[in-house]
C-alpha positions as CSV (number, residue, x, y, z in Angstrom):
1,X,-0.1,-0.4,0.1
2,X,3.2,2.2,0.4
3,X,5.0,1.7,-2.8
4,X,9.0,1.9,-2.7
5,X,8.9,1.5,1.0
6,X,10.2,-1.8,2.8
7,X,9.1,-4.0,5.3
8,X,11.5,-6.6,7.0
9,X,9.4,-9.4,8.7
10,X,10.6,-11.7,11.8
11,X,9.0,-13.5,14.4
12,X,9.6,-16.4,16.6
13,X,10.7,-19.8,15.4
14,X,7.8,-21.9,17.4
15,X,5.0,-19.2,16.1
16,X,6.4,-19.5,12.4
17,X,6.3,-23.5,12.6
18,X,2.7,-23.3,14.5
19,X,1.2,-21.1,11.8
20,X,3.4,-22.4,8.5
21,X,4.3,-18.7,7.8
22,X,8.3,-17.3,7.1
23,X,10.3,-16.7,10.2
24,X,11.7,-13.8,8.0
25,X,10.9,-12.3,4.4
26,X,11.0,-8.7,3.3
27,X,8.1,-7.1,1.7
28,X,8.8,-4.4,-1.5
29,X,6.4,-3.5,-3.8
30,X,8.7,-0.5,-5.5
31,X,5.5,0.0,-8.1
32,X,3.1,0.1,-5.6
33,X,-0.2,-1.9,-5.9
34,X,0.4,-3.0,-9.6
35,X,3.7,-4.5,-8.2
36,X,1.6,-6.1,-5.7
37,X,-1.0,-7.7,-7.8
38,X,1.3,-9.1,-10.2
39,X,2.9,-11.5,-7.4
40,X,-0.7,-12.6,-7.1
41,X,-1.7,-13.2,-10.8
42,X,1.2,-15.7,-11.0
43,X,-0.2,-19.0,-12.7
44,X,-3.3,-17.4,-13.4
45,X,-4.4,-16.9,-16.6
46,X,-5.3,-13.5,-17.8
47,X,-8.6,-12.6,-19.7
48,X,-6.7,-9.1,-20.8
49,X,-2.9,-8.6,-20.6
50,X,-3.1,-5.0,-19.5
51,X,-3.7,-4.6,-16.1
52,X,-6.0,-1.8,-15.4
53,X,-4.0,0.5,-12.9
54,X,-3.6,4.1,-11.5
55,X,-3.7,6.4,-8.6
56,X,-5.3,10.1,-7.8
57,X,-4.9,12.5,-5.5
58,X,-7.3,14.6,-3.4
59,X,-6.6,17.9,-2.1
60,X,-8.7,20.5,-0.5
61,X,-11.3,20.6,2.4
62,X,-11.6,16.8,2.0
63,X,-7.9,15.2,0.9
64,X,-7.3,12.0,0.4
65,X,-6.3,9.2,-2.0
66,X,-7.5,6.3,-4.0
67,X,-5.1,3.8,-6.0
68,X,-6.3,0.6,-7.5
69,X,-4.6,-2.2,-9.7
70,X,-7.4,-4.6,-11.4
71,X,-6.8,-7.8,-13.8
72,X,-9.2,-10.0,-15.2
73,X,-8.5,-13.9,-14.9
74,X,-10.5,-17.1,-16.1
75,X,-10.6,-18.1,-12.5
76,X,-10.5,-16.8,-9.2
77,X,-12.0,-13.6,-8.7
78,X,-10.8,-11.7,-6.1
79,X,-10.9,-8.0,-4.8
80,X,-9.1,-7.0,-1.8
81,X,-9.7,-3.1,-0.5
82,X,-8.0,-1.3,2.4
83,X,-9.2,2.0,3.9
84,X,-6.5,4.2,5.5
85,X,-4.3,0.5,5.5
86,X,-7.3,-1.2,7.1
87,X,-8.0,-4.3,5.1
88,X,-12.0,-4.5,4.7
89,X,-12.5,-8.0,4.4
90,X,-16.7,-7.4,3.6
91,X,-16.0,-4.6,1.5
92,X,-18.5,-1.6,1.5
93,X,-19.0,1.5,-0.3
94,X,-15.7,2.0,-2.0
95,X,-15.8,-1.5,-3.5
96,X,-19.6,-0.1,-4.9
97,X,-17.6,3.0,-6.2
98,X,-15.5,0.5,-8.3
99,X,-18.2,-2.0,-9.4
100,X,-20.3,0.7,-10.6
101,X,-17.3,2.9,-12.7
102,X,-16.3,-0.3,-14.4
103,X,-19.6,-1.7,-15.1
104,X,-20.7,2.0,-16.6
105,X,-17.1,2.6,-18.4
106,X,-17.9,-1.2,-20.3
107,X,-21.2,-0.5,-21.4
108,X,-20.3,2.9,-22.3
109,X,-17.3,1.3,-24.6
110,X,-20.2,-1.4,-26.1
111,X,-22.5,1.5,-26.9
112,X,-19.4,3.4,-28.9
113,X,-18.5,0.4,-30.4
114,X,-22.2,-0.7,-31.2
115,X,-22.0,-3.9,-29.5
116,X,-25.7,-4.5,-28.5
117,X,-25.0,-8.1,-26.9
118,X,-23.6,-5.9,-23.7
119,X,-27.0,-4.7,-23.3
120,X,-28.0,-6.6,-20.8
121,X,-24.2,-7.1,-18.6
122,X,-24.2,-6.5,-14.9
123,X,-21.9,-5.7,-12.6
124,X,-21.7,-9.5,-11.7
125,X,-20.9,-10.8,-15.1
126,X,-18.0,-8.1,-15.1
127,X,-16.6,-8.6,-11.6
128,X,-16.9,-12.7,-11.5
129,X,-13.5,-12.6,-13.1
130,X,-12.0,-9.7,-11.2
131,X,-8.5,-10.0,-9.6
132,X,-7.5,-6.4,-8.0
133,X,-6.7,-4.1,-4.9
134,X,-8.3,-1.0,-4.1
135,X,-6.9,1.4,-1.5
136,X,-8.5,4.6,-0.6
137,X,-7.4,7.0,2.1
138,X,-10.2,9.3,3.2
139,X,-10.9,11.5,6.6
140,X,-12.4,10.5,9.5
141,X,-13.7,7.0,7.7
142,X,-17.0,5.0,9.2
143,X,-16.8,1.4,9.3
144,X,-19.8,-1.0,10.3
145,X,-18.8,-2.5,13.7
146,X,-15.7,-2.4,15.8
147,X,-14.0,-5.1,13.8
148,X,-13.7,-2.5,10.8
149,X,-13.8,-5.4,8.3
150,X,-16.7,-2.8,5.8
151,X,-16.4,0.7,4.8
152,X,-19.9,2.4,5.0
153,X,-18.8,6.1,4.5
154,X,-21.4,7.7,2.4
155,X,-19.1,9.8,0.5
156,X,-16.6,7.0,-0.2
157,X,-18.3,5.3,-3.3
158,X,-18.7,8.9,-4.9
159,X,-15.0,9.4,-4.5
160,X,-14.0,6.1,-5.9
161,X,-16.5,6.1,-8.8
162,X,-15.4,9.9,-9.7
163,X,-11.4,8.9,-9.5
164,X,-11.9,6.0,-11.7
165,X,-14.3,7.2,-14.2
166,X,-12.4,8.7,-16.9
167,X,-8.8,6.4,-16.3
168,X,-11.3,3.5,-17.0
169,X,-12.7,5.0,-20.4
170,X,-8.8,6.1,-21.4
171,X,-7.8,2.1,-20.5
172,X,-10.7,0.8,-22.7
173,X,-10.2,3.2,-25.7
174,X,-6.4,2.8,-25.3
175,X,-6.3,-1.0,-25.6
176,X,-9.0,-1.7,-28.0
177,X,-7.8,-5.5,-28.8
178,X,-7.6,-6.5,-25.5
179,X,-10.5,-4.5,-24.5
180,X,-12.8,-6.7,-26.9
181,X,-11.3,-9.8,-25.8
182,X,-12.7,-8.4,-22.1
183,X,-15.8,-7.2,-23.7
184,X,-16.5,-10.6,-25.2
185,X,-15.6,-12.7,-21.9
186,X,-17.8,-10.5,-20.1
187,X,-20.7,-11.0,-22.6
188,X,-20.5,-14.9,-22.2
189,X,-20.6,-14.8,-18.7
190,X,-24.0,-12.1,-18.8
191,X,-25.6,-14.6,-21.9
192,X,-24.5,-17.6,-19.5
193,X,-26.4,-16.0,-16.9
194,X,-29.6,-15.1,-18.9
195,X,-29.7,-18.6,-19.8
196,X,-29.6,-20.0,-16.6
197,X,-32.2,-17.9,-15.2
198,X,-34.4,-18.9,-18.1
199,X,-33.9,-22.7,-17.5
200,X,-34.6,-22.2,-14.0
201,X,-37.7,-20.5,-14.8
202,X,-38.7,-23.1,-17.1
203,X,-38.0,-25.5,-14.5
204,X,-40.0,-23.9,-12.0
205,X,-43.2,-23.3,-14.4
206,X,-43.1,-27.5,-15.7
207,X,-42.9,-28.1,-11.4
208,X,-46.0,-25.9,-10.5
209,X,-47.6,-27.6,-13.5
210,X,-46.8,-31.1,-12.1
211,X,-47.9,-30.0,-8.8
212,X,-51.3,-28.7,-9.8
213,X,-52.3,-32.0,-11.4
214,X,-55.4,-33.5,-9.4
215,X,-54.2,-36.8,-7.8
216,X,-56.4,-38.9,-10.7
217,X,-53.9,-37.5,-13.2
218,X,-50.4,-37.9,-14.1
219,X,-48.4,-36.0,-16.7
220,X,-48.0,-37.7,-19.9
221,X,-44.4,-39.3,-20.1
222,X,-44.6,-40.1,-24.2
223,X,-44.1,-37.5,-26.9
224,X,-46.2,-39.0,-29.0
225,X,-50.1,-38.7,-29.6
226,X,-50.6,-42.4,-30.2
227,X,-51.5,-44.5,-27.1
228,X,-52.3,-41.2,-25.0
229,X,-55.3,-39.4,-23.8
230,X,-56.2,-35.9,-23.0
231,X,-58.0,-35.0,-20.1
232,X,-59.8,-31.7,-19.8
233,X,-60.8,-31.3,-16.4
234,X,-62.6,-27.9,-14.7
235,X,-61.6,-26.7,-11.9
236,X,-60.7,-29.9,-9.2
237,X,-62.9,-32.0,-10.5
């Protein structure tokens, strides 16, 4: 979270053995979150080879900063977020801002390229393959509960969304080949989701039809008309 800062770790040998952690190690990410993310992308199959990364500083009466590094992989989605270096395991308003900015950006790009198949893309379709890190520094953050695992600061969503909007638009336009790969992948996830929902609805209606049959009758198990009978029943007769 602090680029170009080296952190040295050392702990008791017995503790290291008990929890299966290094007795001594060094943490150093000269490129900030991008370098940190690259260590987590090892052995993962990337959908787009370009990492979306950046940092913005906010000054004035409400100072702070937003830094991010996002990639899209074929497996194991994972978004890790922090607020003022505090790990927010349960996400919160800053992650909501991230999802909104990225989803609106990919939809906008699809409209510019007249890709009508992307009309029904949701944030879940985009984020289901996302691996990334989001770090925000804001004054007087508000958390849900004493464990501080979820950020609930009202302005955090708007701040993050505004910070990422233009950089993500530029990222998509600057890398049309990689963006097309990402867009097609997201569209496939969207179409899969719609197919599952449609099939679920069909299964539900089929089950309801079967449940509504009177006890004297049974659903037809044959596909041919020969050898079958049609009963027209009024009410529960």
